[in-house]
Structure formats: structure tokens, C-alpha cells
N, C-alpha and C positions, 0 to 999 in steps of 0.2 A: 219938592225933592223928598224922598222917603228918608227917614233917618234911621239906621240900624246902630242900636248901642249894644256893644259887648262887654259884659263885667267879666274881668279876668285876661290878664295878657301872658298867659303860660301857652303851650305848644297847640292846645284846641283853640283858644280864641284867636290867638295871632293866625295861625292857619286857615280858619273862618274869614277873617277879615282882608287877608290875602287874595283869598279865592274868591271872595265876593266882589274884589275890586278888579279881579280878572274877567269875571263874568259880566259885570254891570258896572259900567263907569258912573252911572247916575245916582247912585247911594252916597248919602252922607254917612260916614261911618265913625264912630267913636269908641274907644277902647277905654276902659276905666280899670286902674289897679291900684289898691292900696300897698301893694308890695313893693315894686319898683316902678319907674318912670318908663323904663325899655325893659322888653321882652330880653331874656337870657335863658342859657340852657341849663336848666335845674341839675341834670346829671352832671355836670362840671363842677359843683359846689366843692366836692372833694379836693379836685385837683387844685383849685384856688388855694383851698387850706394848706394843701402839702406843697405849695410853693412853684408847682409846674405851670401854672398859668396867672395873670392877673385877672380880676374880676371884669374889666372891659373887654378881655378877650372872648368871655362867654355869651356876647352879644353877637347874634350872627349877622345884624344890620348895621350899615352906619347910621348915626344919628339922624341924617337928613333923609332916610329912606321913606320915613313916615308923611314927611311933608311932601315929597315928592309924589308918593301913592295917596294923598289926601286923607290920612288916616291920623284922625285926632285923637291926641292921647291926653287923659287926665288921671292924674296921681293923687287918688282920695279914695275913702272908703263910702261905699253905698251901705246906709242903714235902715233903708225901707224901699219896698218895690210895691207901687200901686197898680195891679193891671187894671182897674177899673178906670183910673184917669191916664194910663199909659205913662207913669210919671216914677221916677228916681228920685229919692232923697238922698243927698250927699251929707257926710259929716260936718261940714262947712258951714250946712244950712241951704248951699245951691240946691236946684232942683232942675230936673233935666227931663224933657220928655221924648218918648221914641214911637217910631210906628213899629218896628220889629225889634225883638231883646233876645241875644244869646247870652245864655248864664252859662260860664266856663269857670266857675271859680275854685277849683281845684281842691285839696282836702287840707285838713289840719292834723297834727299828730294826736294818737289816742290819749287818752288818760284816763285812770278807772277809778277814780276818788282815793288813791292812797294817800294817806296822812302825810304832808310835807311837799307836794307834788307841784305846788307853787312856789316852792323856796327859791332865791338866787342860786343859781347852779345847775338848776334842773330845766332840760329842754329838750326838744326833739332835734330833727336834722331834716328839714323841708325847704325853708324859705330864706331868703336873703339875711333877714333879720336873724335866723337860727346860726348861719355862719359868722354873722358879726358878734353875736353871744359867745359863740364858741371861741372865737379870737380872744374876746375880753377875758374869758375865764381862765383860758388854757396858760397863761404865764404864771399863773398862781395855783396850778393843779399838778400834783406829784401823782395822784390816783384816781382814775375814774372808773365809775360803775355803769355799765350797759345793762339795761333792763331790756330782755326780748332778744331773739336772734332775727333769722331773715336778712334780706339784702340790706336793708339800711343799718340794720346793727353791725353787719361785718364791715360795711364801709366805714361807718363812725369807728370802729375797732382800728382799723387801718390808719386812719386819720390821726387819731391821738398816738399812735405807737410811732408815727412818723416825727412826732415831737418829744420822743422818748418818754412818754406818760404811760406809766403803770395801768393797765387795763384788766377788768374783771368783768365778765359777761355771765348774767343771770339769766340761763334758760331753763324755763318751765319742763320742756318736753325731756325725754331720756337720752335723746340724742339729737343734735342740731338740724334743725328745719324738717325735722321728721315727718311731720304733716304733710311735707311736698316731696321729699325725696325718699326713695326706697332705701333699705338699711344699708346697701353697699357704699353709695353714695355719700349718705350721711356721716358714717362711719370713716370714710376718708375725710371729710371735710372737719371732722372734730379733731383728726390728729393734725392736719394742717394748720388748724387757728392753735391748737398748742405749741406747734413747732415755730409759730412766730410771737411765743413769749406771752399770749394771751391766757389769764386763768378763767378758763371756761369752766363754770359751775354748771352741771346739767342737773335737773330735778331741782332746781334752785328757785323759790319765788320770793319777790319784794313783799314785805308786810308794811315798811314805813319807812319815809325818809325822815331822818333827824337832822334839826337844826342846830347851828353855831349860834354864838352870841351876837353876832352881825347879820343875823338874819340868811346867811348863806347855809347851804348843805353842809354838814360835817361827816355824816355817816348814814348808811342804810343798814336796815335790819331787817332780816329773811324770815320766813315763816317757820324756820326749824329755830329762830331764837339768836342766831349768829349777828354780831354787829360788825360792820366792815366800814373801816374810817374810808372816806373820800372827801373831795372837794367840788367834784363834778358828777351829775348823774344824766346819761342819755336815755331817754324814752323812747323805744324803739319797738313798740309792739303795736305797729301798724298804725293806718289813718283812717280818717272818717270824711266823707263830702262836706264841706264846707257851706253848710245852707241855713245856718240858725237866723240869719237877716231874712229869710224868705216868710218868717211866722206871718200870718194874717196878709199874706199876698193874695192868697187864691190860687197858688200854683201847689199842686198835689205832690207831696213827698212822702217817703217812706224811709229807707237808708240814706237815698240821694234824692234827686229830682227825677220824678217818674215820666219816662217818655217813651214813645211807640218807635217803630223801626226806621221811621223817618226823623227822629230825634225831636220830635214834636212835644210839648208839654200838653196838660189839659186846657191850656189857655191859647187860643189861636194867637200865632204870631209870635209866640215864646218858645224859645228851643232850648235844649241843655246838652252839653257836649263836655267830653272828658272824665275826669276824676268824679265830677260831681253828679253826673249822670246815671241814672238807674234804669235799665231796659224792664219794661212791663213782662214782656215774654223773654225768658232766657233764649239765647242764640246758642243751640247745640249744648256744649258741656261748660260755656264759659259762664263766669260769675255774673250776676246781674250789674254790679259794680265793678270795673276794672281799673284799677291806678296804673296803668302802663303807659309809657311815653306814644308808642306807635299807635295805639288805639285812641290816644287822645287827637294825634294828627288827623287818623282817619276820619274821625268823627268830625273835626274842622272842616275838612274837606265836604263832607255829606251835608252838614248845616249849611254850608255855603249855597251848594246846589239847591237845597229847599227854599231857602231865603229868597233865591233868585226865580223860583218858581217851577224848578226842573224836576221835582219828586222822585228822589232817589233814596233806596233805601239803604240802611247801615249794615254791611255784610262784612266782617272783620276777617273771614277765612278761617284757614287752619291756625290753630294756638301757636306761638312761639315766643320765646324770650330770651334774653342774654343777660349775663351778669360776670362779677368776678368775686373770687373767694380770695383775697391778697391777689397771690401771683397765678391761681388758677382760673382760667376762664370757662366759662359755664354757657352752654347753649341747650336749649329744648326745643322740640318741634313737635306737635301733636301732645297727646296725654299721656305721661308716663305716672301713674300713679304709685303711691309709696307700697301698695300691695297689688298684685296681678289682679284685674277682673276674673271673672268665671272664665270668660272666653279668651283669655288672653296667656300668653307665654312671653316670659321674659329672657333676654339673652344678654348676659353681663360680661365683660372683659375688662380688668383693670390692669395695668403695667405694675411693674415689680416696684417699682419706685413709689408707688402710691400718689402719684401726682397726675396720672391720665388714667381715663375710663371711658366706655362707652356702653350704653345699654339700650338695646332695640326690643321693642314689642310689636309683636304680631298676633292677627287671629288664629287661634290654634285649629279652628274650622275651616277657615277659609285659607288661611295661609298670607292673608292680605298683611303689608305692613301699615302699623298704626302710628307709631311715635320712635322718638330717638331721644336720650340724653347723651349729652358728651362732656366731658371735664378735660380739660387742657389740650382739647383737640376742635380745631375748626372743619365744620362742613359746610357746604354751599346751600344756602336757604333755598334758591330756587328749585335745586334738585330734591331735598327732602321734601319741600312742599308740593313737589310734582308726585313723588312717591306716595304721600299720603292721598293726595286728591284722587288720583289712579287706582289706588289699593293695588299697588305693585306687589306682586308674590313675595315673600320674604328671600326665597330661596335668588330671584332675579337680582333684588337688591344687594344681597350678599357678593353675588357676581358681579355687579356693576358699582361695588362700593368705591372704586376709585373714581367714578364719574362725581362725586360728592367731596372729593379731596381737595382741601385748601390749603394743604400742608404739606407738599412732596416729599421732604425729608423724614417727617414722620410717618408715612405711609411705605415709602422704600424700607424702613426698618421693621415696620410693625404689621402691615396689612395682612401678609400671609398667616402671622399669628392670630390675628384676630378673626380672620375668616374660618382658619382651623377649628379654634376654639368654639365659634358661633355654630358651625355645622355640626360639630360634635354634640353642641347642646340640642341642635334640632333633632338630632338622631335619638337621643335620649329622652326626648319630651314625651 
């Protein structure tokens, strides 16, 4: 019986295990994780902290699911991979042999060598252990500093605010998430963050984290020389693939584990999926490493097919993502760049409340619809994806905007205004 070992029990690893079992009942499948015994929804961590659910509610499967599906679970850390011997070494000293290996080891929060970055009370927000640390520190925290913006930073700000902890955000850019969002949307989110009583410091960079007498953080110092007292520092300046344990394994790595379109590494029978995988050849305009939930799930399905001998390429399709900035929901389909490309025109509408906005992007030469951002507005995924794939003319998209309607009340109130605004912009473009 061939033994498939999966390192990592996140969405990529568990999806791979489930689909391998569906495709082939003959494999022995073992999942190893040092984080938790059972798979959980990582995106739900903030809701556990905010009291909306208990941690056990984040587990999509009952505890007997694994035994029923003959999925062996090992709650341990892998310290070494020998691809020559097809053997894994665990921290306990146990050794495990495999026939096929799937690396789905996820990410770790970035640290950039700041003095004091390893003090008590300094942490990221990625793992269950991070959640436990946050719980431990919160009761004795009056003020927290969040270093970095982006989606994890805004989640952490909302979480801490829910406990009445004063929050200061240090964002290096001149506007929040300006490396991703156009100016209109970025300005709107700046205002929204401040409306939620967050002390948003734009153009501010961390210089040093200062210790107190007990080894816990007592303050941060910025590059401008300002010292800000705090008892907790959240480092939310991105993540990096968790691959350090692969040194001397023979598996080729760069920023992540290098894979081809079939998610195979340079070693036969060894695959990588999810946050830790890096495409050797970029797919369209996507980044070689993508730390997104749905791409992890897709990769898990593709790996399962290839482990079972079906030769399936990874093709994630059109880019999309969604998130929340406090109570403003965000969706994006296609590529909306901070500044229009040479061939692009942007159409932008923002509601007078400053809480809702929509930006559409089209090719000014062909008129083809390329992308859309929405804030406080929900559009139907399948409709937007179809418009992008079919290169639907922008005039037809505007005419058929109601097809993407996910929120009837909103469109009854504002659809005519949006269409009129966009048509005026296309005339004047």
C-alpha cells in the first residue's frame, strides 16, 4: 500500500487528503501538523477572539471524520526531510517513511530584524498559537501598536478594538494599502479606520521595540524618533513561506518551494501546495507565491489528481478576492491596479456616505471589461468572472449591471446613478 504523507493540515493539505481518498481508496494517508491536531478555518480566528464563536466551531469536520476516512493524524513537528531515503524526522525522534510527499506547510509572519521583535507581547496573527498569545496578553493591554496595514492589520485592529484596547497603526505608505488600492478607495478606508477610533499614522515606520523590566514590550520607537507606550505589538507586515526545515533536503526553493504547473517539485513524487508553493513560471499576472484561501483549496485538489496519476495542471482562473475593513465589505475581480495601465480606463463611483464605492476597469482600445473593485456592495462572482473571461464590452456590462446584483435594495436606490456616472465618464474618456 502506497503511503502518502502530507505535512500541514491547513486548507491545501486537508483538501489534498480528502480528494485523494475520494479518487483512490487504496492509499495510506498521513497528515502531520505541529499547529493543531485537527484542521480548522484560519479565517475564523478573529471571530473566536471577538466572542462570536468558540474555537471548536472553526472545525468543519467532526473529530471522527478522520478515522472514518482513514486519514491518520500526527500532531508533531517535522524537523528534517530526506528525499534520498524518503524519510521524515519528527521532533520526538520518530521517523516516518513515505512513497509520495505533499508539502503544505503554510506561512509564518514576517520579521525584519527590528531590535526587540522577539520580546514578550510581540506577535503576528496567523496560527492558533498566535490567538492563544493574544488572549494571554489582552487582559493586561491598554494600548497596542500594529505595524503594517493590509488585511491582517485591519483584522487585528478590529479584534483589539472589540476589547476596548486603544490601537495605533504604523503604516509606512502615505495612504492605507496604497500599493494595492487606487487613491479613491484608499482614502475612503483611511477615513473609515479613523472613524472607528484607530490612531492611523501614515508615513510612519518602526525603528525599535523597547523592553520593560519584565522582558515584555513597553513601547515602540519610530524612525522619526517618537516613542509610543504600549503593552502589545502586532507585526502584520506580510508573511513568508514556512520552508526553513527543508534545508539540505534536495528540494529546490526560492521564496517558496518551486513547483511546475502540476505542483511537482524537482524531486519525483514530492509536491507542494498552498502558501508555501512558488510557481516556476508565473500564471498570467498572478504572483509566484499566493497566500489566499481559495488558491490553497484549488492547489489541494490539483495535487490530489496528480498524486493519483491523472496529470492535471493548476489553473486558478481570473483573480478574485474578498475581505472586510471593519463593516465595509470588499470584493475584487480581475486586476485593479493603483494606477491605470497605459491601455486602461477607470470608472469610479463613490456614494456620498463614503461607505460604498465601485470601480470598473476596461480596455480603452477594445472596450473590453477587465476588472472591478467594490466596497460596501456585493456582486455575483459568476457574473463578474464571465464578463472578464468573455471580454464583454463595457457598454454591455453597464447595461446589464443588474445581472450582477447581489443586493436588490442597494441597486434600486443607486443603480441609475452609478450607470449615469459611468456613462458620463466613458463619454469624456
